[in-house]
N, C-alpha and C positions, 0 to 999 in steps of 0.2 A: 130628335132633332140635333143637328150639329151646332155647337157653340164655339165662337172664337176662343182662342186660348190667349190669355194676357199673362206674360211673365213679368214678375215684380221682384226686384232685388230687396234685400232686407236693410243691410247697413248702409245708412246714409240716405236711403230712399224712403223706406217705412219709418225708420227711425231718424231723430233730429241729427245724429252724427254717427260715424263709424266708430262704435264703441267697443268693437271686438276686443276680447272675448266676452265683455259683458253684454246684456241684452240691449242696453240703451233704453231711450224713452221714445215713444212713438211721436211722429209730428202731428200737430193739430189737424183734425179731419181725415187722418189716414184710415183709420179703422171704419169710420162711418162711410168714406167713399169706397173703400175696398168691399164692404158689405153690399152697397148699392150696385157696384159693378159686378158683383158676384150674381146678382139677380139676372144679369144679361149675358155674362161670360164666365168661362171657366178660368179661375185664377190659379197660376202656378207660382209658388214661392221659388225664386231662382236666386240662389245664394252659394257663396263658397264654403259656408258653414257646413260642418259635418259632425257626426258623433255627438258628444256632450253638448258642444255650443249650439248645434242645430236643435237638439231636444229642448234646450233652455229657451230659444227663441220661439219654437213652436208652442211650448207650454205658455209662455208669456202672451203670444197672440191669442191662444185659446182663452186665457184668463180675461182678455179684452173683448172677447166674443167673436173672434175671427179665426176660422179654420180654412186654410187654402185646400182647393180641390186637388192639387198636386204639389209635390215637393221635389225640387230638382229632377222633374220628369214631367211627362205629358202624355196625352192619349195616342200620339203618332208613334208608330214603330218605324224607324228608319234604319236601324243597324248603326246609327252614327251616335257618338255621345253628345253631339249638339242638340240642344233643346230647340224644338220646332214650336214657334208661337206666331201669332199674328201681329203681336205688338210686344215690344220690351220696354219696360220702364225701369231705369237705373240711373243712380246719380253720377256715374262715371261714363255716361254715353252722350255724345253730341246731341243737343246742345246743352247738356248739363241741367236742364230744367228740374229734373227730380231732386237736385241737390238744394233747391231753394227751400227755406223753412216753411214757407206757406204753400208749397206745391200742391198739396192734396185739396186745399180749399180754392187756391187761384185757378186751377185747371179742372175742378170737378165737372163742369159742363162738357169739356172736350173729352174727358176720360169716359163719360157716359156715352159718347157718340164715336167710338173708335171704329 
């Protein structure tokens, strides 16, 4: 069965602030909502992090119980470096709602019905 791909940024979206190169602290409700979303969708971590800082972020998320389905990639092969997803969640995207501290709690219902 085909699952929608949801691309989620790390710094400032899953975390409370952009703490790069540190891992930062996750926003309230982020892990719980991502795990619930993962029951319906494929979650792709979409981040500028690479190498050591990416590994640290992935290890941190794993320690909290969340492992993304894809990391800076997705199941669609297009020949382009652009990630193909059905929805993008990012703190630096219009209308910047993912930057809100309570984003994951406030928009949980909408996120479950993308």
